[in-house]
All heavy atoms as an XYZ file, in Angstrom:
618
protein
N      25.467     -0.255      3.535
C      24.048     -0.573      3.243
C      23.671     -1.671      4.171
O      24.460     -2.724      4.311
C      23.806     -1.036      1.901
C      22.413     -1.496      1.678
C      24.122      0.143      0.935
N      22.588     -1.701      4.815
C      22.053     -2.745      5.580
C      20.682     -3.095      5.116
O      19.795     -2.294      5.059
C      21.968     -2.359      7.139
O      23.295     -2.149      7.579
C      21.392     -3.464      7.989
N      20.442     -4.421      4.849
C      19.108     -5.016      4.559
C      18.841     -5.913      5.767
O      19.459     -6.868      5.915
C      19.104     -5.735      3.350
C      19.553     -4.845      2.119
C      17.780     -6.350      2.995
C      19.738     -5.470      0.809
N      17.830     -5.552      6.606
C      17.594     -6.178      7.805
C      16.240     -6.700      8.016
O      15.343     -5.993      8.363
C      18.023     -5.275      9.000
C      18.072     -6.013     10.375
O      17.699     -7.197     10.451
O      18.448     -5.459     11.354
N      16.155     -8.000      7.607
C      14.759     -8.600      7.751
C      14.437     -8.923      9.127
O      13.130     -9.238      9.551
N      15.349     -8.784     10.099
C      14.915     -9.232     11.496
C      14.123     -8.014     12.167
O      13.634     -8.160     13.297
C      16.271     -9.328     12.304
O      17.009     -8.176     12.447
C      17.052    -10.499     11.738
N      13.981     -6.913     11.472
C      13.205     -5.891     12.063
C      11.639     -5.945     11.652
O      10.890     -5.255     12.070
C      13.681     -4.496     11.597
O      13.580     -4.358     10.103
C      15.132     -4.255     11.964
N      11.352     -6.924     10.822
C       9.965     -7.149     10.358
C       9.096     -7.575     11.517
O       9.433     -8.381     12.285
C      10.001     -8.192      9.322
C       8.614     -8.647      8.810
C       7.965     -7.475      7.948
O       8.570     -6.566      7.433
N       6.617     -7.570      7.838
N       7.948     -6.771     11.734
C       7.066     -7.339     12.749
C       6.749     -8.816     12.618
O       6.443     -9.248     11.434
C       5.807     -6.467     12.575
C       6.329     -5.133     11.891
C       7.464     -5.662     10.949
N       6.769     -9.535     13.654
C       6.525    -10.982     13.653
C       7.780    -11.785     13.629
O       7.701    -13.009     13.873
N       8.892    -11.236     13.442
C      10.167    -11.991     13.422
C      10.429    -12.457     14.854
O      10.402    -11.869     15.828
C      11.344    -11.087     13.009
C      12.677    -11.713     13.047
C      13.099    -12.520     11.918
C      13.509    -11.735     14.094
C      14.341    -13.221     12.000
C      14.678    -12.285     14.211
C      15.125    -13.093     13.104
N      10.613    -13.813     14.851
C      10.946    -14.454     16.207
C      12.138    -15.437     15.999
O      11.997    -16.572     16.458
C       9.660    -15.165     16.616
N      13.268    -14.969     15.475
C      14.367    -15.802     15.366
C      14.551    -16.629     14.090
O      15.628    -17.093     13.786
N      13.459    -16.625     13.264
C      13.503    -17.263     11.880
C      13.144    -16.232     10.857
O      12.184    -15.468     11.044
C      12.606    -18.560     11.799
C      13.142    -19.667     12.688
C      11.980    -20.713     12.856
C      12.323    -21.857     12.113
N      11.295    -22.883     12.181
N      13.803    -16.326      9.712
C      13.495    -15.289      8.688
C      12.025    -15.507      8.209
O      11.576    -16.606      8.016
C      14.348    -15.572      7.496
C      15.459    -16.442      8.050
C      14.943    -17.084      9.331
N      11.227    -14.382      8.023
C       9.926    -14.399      7.434
C       9.844    -13.671      6.206
O       8.742    -13.830      5.521
C       8.929    -13.793      8.576
C       9.236    -12.521      8.956
C       8.905    -14.911      9.736
C       8.197    -11.900      9.873
N      10.659    -12.904      5.786
C      10.778    -12.127      4.434
C      11.331    -13.073      3.493
O      12.532    -13.537      3.571
C      11.479    -10.869      4.535
C      10.796     -9.929      5.503
C      11.556    -10.214      3.089
C      11.448     -8.549      5.687
N      10.620    -13.379      2.437
C      11.062    -14.240      1.384
C      11.259    -13.511      0.018
O      10.337    -12.888     -0.438
C       9.928    -15.395      1.161
C      10.422    -16.415      0.018
C       9.771    -16.117      2.458
N      12.427    -13.751     -0.446
C      12.827    -13.286     -1.848
C      12.709    -14.513     -2.701
O      13.681    -15.402     -2.625
C      14.155    -12.651     -1.995
C      14.454    -11.469     -1.051
C      15.958    -10.954     -1.349
C      13.483    -10.338     -1.451
N      11.678    -14.714     -3.439
C      11.440    -15.934     -4.266
C      11.620    -15.584     -5.674
O      10.950    -14.776     -6.278
C      10.135    -16.479     -3.961
C       9.848    -17.793     -4.481
O      10.274    -18.098     -5.701
O       9.230    -18.703     -3.937
N      12.575    -16.345     -6.337
C      12.902    -16.024     -7.792
C      12.183    -16.887     -8.763
O      12.493    -16.870     -9.961
N      11.136    -17.446     -8.434
C      10.436    -18.565     -9.237
C       9.936    -17.826    -10.537
O       9.986    -18.524    -11.676
C       9.260    -19.265     -8.578
C       8.070    -18.443     -8.294
C       9.034    -20.450     -9.320
N       9.636    -16.557    -10.566
C       9.049    -15.837    -11.754
C      10.068    -14.872    -12.276
O       9.690    -13.933    -13.133
N      11.354    -14.789    -11.786
C      12.211    -13.729    -12.099
C      13.063    -13.869    -13.243
O      13.756    -13.028    -13.801
C      13.242    -13.581    -10.817
N      12.905    -15.012    -13.993
C      13.669    -15.276    -15.196
C      15.109    -15.577    -14.822
O      15.469    -16.029    -13.784
N      16.076    -15.213    -15.685
C      17.508    -15.291    -15.399
C      18.003    -14.171    -14.537
O      18.217    -13.076    -14.975
C      18.332    -15.314    -16.730
O      17.907    -16.386    -17.512
N      18.144    -14.562    -13.175
C      18.506    -13.478    -12.263
C      19.064    -14.091    -11.023
O      18.854    -15.232    -10.716
C      17.196    -12.709    -11.899
N      19.814    -13.320    -10.364
C      20.400    -13.488     -9.014
C      19.357    -12.970     -8.070
O      18.608    -12.045     -8.282
C      21.696    -12.802     -8.773
C      22.745    -13.304     -9.640
O      22.776    -14.454    -10.022
O      23.733    -12.476    -10.033
N      19.371    -13.564     -6.806
C      18.551    -12.970     -5.728
C      18.962    -11.582     -5.256
O      18.270    -10.622     -5.452
N      20.298    -11.474     -4.806
C      20.837    -10.264     -4.507
C      22.225    -10.242     -5.032
O      23.007    -11.128     -5.105
C      20.945    -10.086     -2.926
C      19.674     -9.982     -2.095
C      20.135    -10.071     -0.645
C      19.094     -8.703     -2.533
N      22.555     -9.101     -5.638
C      23.984     -8.808     -6.208
C      24.572     -7.681     -5.341
O      24.030     -6.624     -5.277
C      23.940     -8.278     -7.559
C      23.453     -9.382     -8.555
O      23.921    -10.575     -8.370
O      22.793     -9.052     -9.576
N      25.602     -8.021     -4.713
C      26.311     -7.037     -3.811
C      27.576     -6.587     -4.492
O      28.465     -7.432     -4.620
C      26.587     -7.601     -2.409
C      25.404     -8.163     -1.644
C      25.974     -8.749     -0.325
C      24.326     -7.208     -1.475
N      27.667     -5.326     -4.908
C      28.843     -4.810     -5.558
C      29.524     -3.775     -4.883
O      30.501     -3.190     -5.340
C      28.423     -4.339     -7.053
C      28.032     -5.359     -7.921
C      26.762     -5.485     -8.251
C      28.974     -6.339     -8.444
C      26.230     -6.476     -9.125
C      28.520     -7.332     -9.285
C      27.127     -7.427     -9.589
N      29.139     -3.469     -3.681
C      29.850     -2.445     -2.804
C      30.185     -3.142     -1.575
O      29.746     -4.107     -1.146
C      28.939     -1.255     -2.490
N      31.291     -2.641     -0.854
C      31.716     -3.166      0.337
C      30.965     -2.760      1.501
O      29.989     -1.957      1.395
N      31.188     -3.376      2.703
C      30.422     -3.030      3.913
C      28.926     -3.164      3.898
O      28.296     -2.153      4.269
C      30.918     -1.677      4.389
C      32.425     -1.612      4.574
O      32.972     -2.593      5.260
N      33.103     -0.724      3.988
N      28.424     -4.219      3.304
C      27.046     -4.420      3.158
C      26.672     -5.587      4.117
O      27.284     -6.542      4.164
C      26.599     -4.837      1.662
O      26.999     -3.701      0.942
C      25.136     -5.054      1.673
N      25.547     -5.326      4.850
C      25.067     -6.321      5.751
C      23.581     -6.829      5.345
O      22.802     -5.925      5.014
C      24.820     -5.889      7.218
O      26.229     -5.437      7.672
C      24.325     -6.806      8.166
N      23.443     -8.107      5.257
C      22.165     -8.824      4.852
C      21.784     -9.718      5.953
O      22.589    -10.582      6.174
C      22.193     -9.435      3.478
C      20.928    -10.093      3.179
C      22.697     -8.508      2.388
N      20.650     -9.445      6.550
C      20.223    -10.264      7.734
C      18.779    -10.758      7.620
O      17.972     -9.854      7.188
C      20.374     -9.481      9.000
C      21.820     -9.052      9.327
C      22.016     -8.498     10.667
C      20.876     -7.769     11.435
N      21.310     -7.231     12.677
N      18.537    -11.884      8.002
C      17.221    -12.439      8.210
C      16.208    -12.482      6.998
O      15.044    -12.050      7.037
N      16.796    -13.041      5.865
C      15.967    -13.171      4.700
C      15.969    -14.532      4.268
O      16.881    -15.440      4.488
C      16.575    -12.334      3.510
C      16.473    -10.762      3.676
C      17.318    -10.154      2.408
C      15.369    -10.159      3.959
N      14.905    -15.004      3.553
C      14.889    -16.232      2.767
C      15.134    -15.919      1.329
O      14.420    -15.065      0.733
C      13.607    -16.970      2.957
C      13.525    -18.267      2.125
C      13.213    -17.311      4.491
N      16.084    -16.557      0.755
C      16.483    -16.280     -0.706
C      16.417    -17.546     -1.451
O      17.301    -18.459     -1.215
C      17.807    -15.579     -0.820
C      17.839    -14.333      0.041
C      18.110    -15.192     -2.271
C      19.162    -13.752      0.225
N      15.372    -17.710     -2.310
C      15.141    -19.051     -2.788
C      14.638    -19.147     -4.353
O      14.153    -18.073     -4.693
C      14.018    -19.816     -2.013
C      12.773    -19.221     -2.129
C      11.744    -19.745     -1.178
O      11.988    -20.416     -0.158
N      10.456    -19.579     -1.599
N      15.057    -20.126     -5.044
C      14.491    -20.489     -6.380
C      14.899    -19.327     -7.414
O      14.103    -19.180     -8.392
C      13.015    -20.640     -6.292
C      12.685    -21.908     -5.400
C      11.320    -22.326     -5.606
N      10.310    -21.442     -5.316
C       9.019    -21.597     -5.227
N       8.536    -22.773     -5.573
N       8.016    -20.711     -4.943
N      16.047    -18.805     -7.360
C      16.567    -17.893     -8.365
C      17.329    -18.765     -9.387
O      17.955    -19.822     -9.020
C      17.300    -16.766     -7.811
C      16.656    -15.716     -7.231
C      16.311    -15.751     -5.746
C      16.134    -14.615     -7.945
C      15.562    -14.798     -5.182
C      15.346    -13.587     -7.384
C      15.084    -13.648     -6.003
N      17.300    -18.452    -10.665
C      17.919    -19.313    -11.746
C      19.464    -19.144    -11.610
O      20.108    -20.058    -12.030
C      17.371    -18.870    -13.141
O      17.730    -17.551    -13.306
N      19.956    -18.153    -11.116
C      21.437    -17.914    -10.911
C      21.803    -18.104     -9.435
O      21.485    -19.047     -8.875
C      21.827    -16.649    -11.519
C      21.691    -16.705    -13.029
C      20.668    -16.322    -13.852
C      22.686    -17.356    -13.968
N      20.894    -16.632    -15.199
C      22.172    -17.292    -15.268
C      23.946    -17.982    -13.827
C      22.865    -17.740    -16.381
C      24.612    -18.475    -14.884
C      24.030    -18.306    -16.130
N      22.366    -17.061     -8.984
C      23.001    -17.188     -7.476
C      21.892    -16.551     -6.531
O      21.246    -15.638     -6.873
C      24.246    -16.356     -7.403
C      25.368    -17.006     -8.188
C      25.663    -16.399     -9.314
C      26.104    -17.999     -7.740
C      26.771    -16.883    -10.199
C      27.106    -18.644     -8.498
C      27.455    -17.994     -9.624
O      28.433    -18.498    -10.502
N      21.782    -17.126     -5.373
C      20.946    -16.608     -4.311
C      21.538    -15.220     -3.889
O      20.824    -14.246     -3.883
N      22.821    -15.278     -3.628
C      23.561    -14.064     -3.352
C      24.877    -14.095     -4.054
O      25.704    -15.091     -4.033
C      23.846    -14.028     -1.771
C      22.544    -13.913     -0.932
C      24.694    -12.714     -1.427
C      22.818    -13.915      0.470
N      25.167    -13.022     -4.822
C      26.440    -12.952     -5.530
C      27.136    -11.794     -4.953
O      26.613    -10.656     -5.013
C      26.079    -12.714     -7.012
C      27.359    -12.602     -7.864
C      27.718    -13.761     -8.578
C      28.011    -11.498     -8.051
C      28.832    -13.672     -9.365
C      29.193    -11.539     -8.876
C      29.502    -12.582     -9.508
O      30.649    -12.516    -10.280
N      28.313    -11.958     -4.417
C      29.091    -10.946     -3.834
C      30.476    -10.773     -4.642
O      31.162    -11.637     -4.678
C      29.393    -11.248     -2.339
C      28.109    -11.510     -1.505
C      30.253    -10.233     -1.692
C      28.423    -12.103     -0.037
N      30.490     -9.562     -5.230
C      31.750     -9.235     -5.917
C      32.187     -7.862     -5.646
O      31.529     -6.924     -6.285
C      31.457     -9.377     -7.424
O      32.576     -9.013     -8.196
N      33.033     -7.540     -4.732
C      33.200     -6.193     -4.225
C      34.521     -5.895     -3.534
O      35.483     -6.660     -3.607
C      32.025     -5.788     -3.397
C      32.066     -6.849     -2.200
O      33.039     -7.243     -1.799
N      30.745     -7.119     -1.754
N      34.360     -4.863     -2.691
C      35.453     -4.413     -1.910
C      35.807     -5.031     -0.531
O      36.613     -4.621      0.180
C      35.315     -2.825     -1.803
C      35.143     -2.085     -3.120
C      34.786     -0.691     -2.718
C      36.391     -2.302     -4.002
N      34.853     -5.970     -0.136
C      35.062     -6.628      1.083
C      34.160     -5.993      2.375
O      33.556     -4.976      2.207
N      34.312     -6.616      3.372
C      33.601     -6.042      4.576
C      32.119     -6.435      4.636
O      31.285     -5.685      5.290
N      31.700     -7.555      3.930
C      30.264     -7.809      3.911
C      29.862     -8.809      4.941
O      30.757     -9.673      5.321
C      29.901     -8.384      2.503
C      30.113     -7.257      1.411
O      29.361     -6.293      1.423
N      31.096     -7.474      0.594
N      28.640     -8.821      5.319
C      28.127     -9.777      6.288
C      26.754    -10.382      5.857
O      25.872     -9.428      5.525
C      28.073     -9.122      7.724
C      27.403     -9.963      8.834
C      28.323    -11.107      9.182
C      27.109     -9.116     10.013
N      26.657    -11.680      5.705
C      25.369    -12.194      5.502
C      25.039    -13.119      6.734
O      25.900    -14.062      7.017
C      25.477    -13.172      4.250
C      24.093    -13.876      4.098
C      25.749    -12.333      3.016
N      23.975    -12.783      7.443
C      23.826    -13.373      8.748
C      22.417    -13.766      8.939
O      21.380    -12.964      8.655
C      24.107    -12.427      9.863
C      24.013    -12.786     11.185
C      24.513    -11.732     12.155
O      24.116    -10.628     11.977
N      25.290    -12.178     13.188
N      22.072    -15.054      9.401
C      20.729    -15.395      9.682
C      19.831    -15.583      8.577
O      18.646    -15.402      8.786
N      20.347    -15.830      7.316
C      19.625    -15.947      6.142
C      19.414    -17.443      5.868
O      20.302    -18.279      6.162
C      20.161    -15.193      4.977
S      20.216    -13.443      5.114
N      18.391    -17.814      5.215
C      18.103    -19.142      4.596
C      18.358    -18.953      3.154
O      17.429    -18.367      2.489
C      16.717    -19.585      4.803
C      16.461    -19.921      6.448
C      15.058    -20.222      6.754
C      17.374    -19.856      7.322
C      14.761    -20.645      8.001
C      17.025    -20.225      8.599
C      15.761    -20.581      8.983
O      15.519    -20.891     10.382
N      19.396    -19.440      2.608
C      19.656    -19.312      1.144
C      19.489    -20.650      0.515
O      20.232    -21.700      0.901
C      21.091    -18.720      0.906
C      21.323    -18.593     -0.613
C      21.147    -17.418      1.580
N      18.489    -20.788     -0.374
C      18.227    -22.157     -1.009
C      17.422    -23.042     -0.120
O      17.260    -24.184     -0.392
N      16.827    -22.495      0.848
C      15.947    -23.239      1.759
C      14.698    -22.517      2.158
O      14.729    -21.268      2.037
C      16.680    -23.521      3.120
C      15.819    -24.267      4.110
C      18.033    -24.218      2.928
N      13.619    -23.125      2.086
C      12.267    -22.540      2.421
C      12.332    -21.901      3.835
O      13.168    -22.034      4.577
C      11.193    -23.596      2.301
N      11.335    -21.056      4.183
C      11.239    -20.315      5.420
C      11.006    -21.315      6.651
O      11.240    -20.983      7.748
C      10.063    -19.417      5.451
O       8.859    -19.952      5.123
N      10.809    -22.644      6.419
C      10.648    -23.601      7.484
C      12.062    -23.992      7.951
O      12.125    -24.665      8.915
C       9.832    -24.844      7.122
C      10.361    -25.658      5.975
O      11.497    -25.413      5.555
O       9.698    -26.567      5.547
N      13.093    -23.644      7.127
C      14.402    -23.988      7.474
C      14.925    -25.326      7.091
O      16.126    -25.725      7.257
N      14.017    -26.145      6.536
C      14.447    -27.550      6.124
C      14.174    -27.991      4.714
O      14.799    -28.768      4.070
C      13.755    -28.582      7.116
O      12.306    -28.465      6.964
C      14.227    -28.446      8.531
N      13.042    -27.429      4.152
C      12.671    -27.749      2.806
C      13.581    -27.056      1.774
O      13.720    -25.905      1.733
C      11.150    -27.286      2.545
O      10.415    -27.881      3.467
C      10.691    -27.755      1.108
N      14.144    -27.937      0.842
C      15.002    -27.464     -0.182
C      14.324    -26.592     -1.173
O      13.279    -27.038     -1.681
C      15.747    -28.533     -0.827
N      14.716    -25.450     -1.455
C      14.217    -24.455     -2.432
C      15.357    -23.895     -3.111
O      15.744    -22.601     -3.033
C      13.434    -23.357     -1.889
C      12.058    -23.923     -1.215
C      10.905    -23.922     -2.302
N       9.799    -24.623     -1.835
C       8.851    -24.223     -1.024
N       8.817    -22.920     -0.635
N       7.816    -24.956     -0.705
N      16.332    -24.637     -3.748
C      17.563    -24.247     -4.334
C      17.533    -23.191     -5.261
O      16.522    -23.031     -5.985
N      18.650    -22.490     -5.332
C      18.871    -21.526     -6.478
C      19.739    -22.301     -7.540
O      20.307    -23.447     -7.308
C      19.703    -20.350     -5.774
C      18.890    -19.611     -4.854
O      17.968    -18.971     -5.100
N      19.276    -19.712     -3.535
N      19.852    -21.721     -8.657
C      20.509    -22.394     -9.817
C      21.916    -22.708     -9.521
O      22.538    -23.631    -10.081
N      22.695    -21.851     -8.785
C      24.057    -21.990     -8.440
C      24.234    -21.782     -6.969
O      23.493    -21.078     -6.274
C      24.915    -20.886     -9.212
C      24.763    -21.115    -10.756
N      25.376    -21.982    -11.562
C      23.979    -20.313    -11.579
C      25.040    -21.742    -12.778
N      24.236    -20.664    -12.802
N      25.404    -22.333     -6.601
C      25.772    -22.053     -5.112
C      26.107    -20.569     -5.020
O      26.298    -19.930     -5.996
C      26.904    -22.930     -4.736
N      26.175    -20.097     -3.779
C      26.590    -18.627     -3.633
C      27.997    -18.434     -4.131
O      28.849    -19.335     -4.280
N      28.244    -17.141     -4.381
C      29.654    -16.845     -4.919
C      30.084    -15.664     -4.202
O      29.317    -14.577     -4.162
C      29.476    -16.567     -6.399
C      30.809    -16.230     -7.016
C      30.766    -16.338     -8.546
N      32.061    -16.187     -9.106
C      32.405    -16.140    -10.307
N      31.463    -16.495    -11.228
N      33.642    -16.079    -10.708
N      31.260    -15.675     -3.775
C      31.915    -14.586     -3.030
C      33.293    -14.350     -3.652
O      34.091    -15.256     -3.644
C      32.010    -14.797     -1.605
S      32.647    -13.574     -0.680
N      33.469    -13.191     -4.203
C      34.777    -12.851     -4.840
C      35.514    -11.713     -4.033
O      35.818    -10.728     -4.609
C      34.556    -12.352     -6.271
C      34.015    -13.408     -7.134
C      33.583    -12.734     -8.564
C      34.887    -14.622     -7.421
N      35.615    -11.782     -2.744
C      36.179    -10.806     -1.988
C      37.748    -11.049     -1.774
O      38.290    -12.125     -1.729
C      35.654    -10.721     -0.577
C      34.186    -10.357     -0.657
C      33.556     -9.990      0.648
O      33.896     -8.858      1.123
N      32.752    -10.835      1.292
């Protein structure tokens, strides 16, 4: 599976698609439970649990994402927990 925010019109090297968990309740931003998944070019912020939770068969790639940071790349917009990877 590939989730590629870099293909969004207007992308110019910084993520512009924002997954904002401010109203999501008790939730992770993304849960990856299968291997060989690529996530690129997303902003993942303000989830009460993990921004990205990876628990799977391996071969995953998270690239060019802002996790716990606003789309400006500097403003903190933390998630409830640090990322977790159980590969």
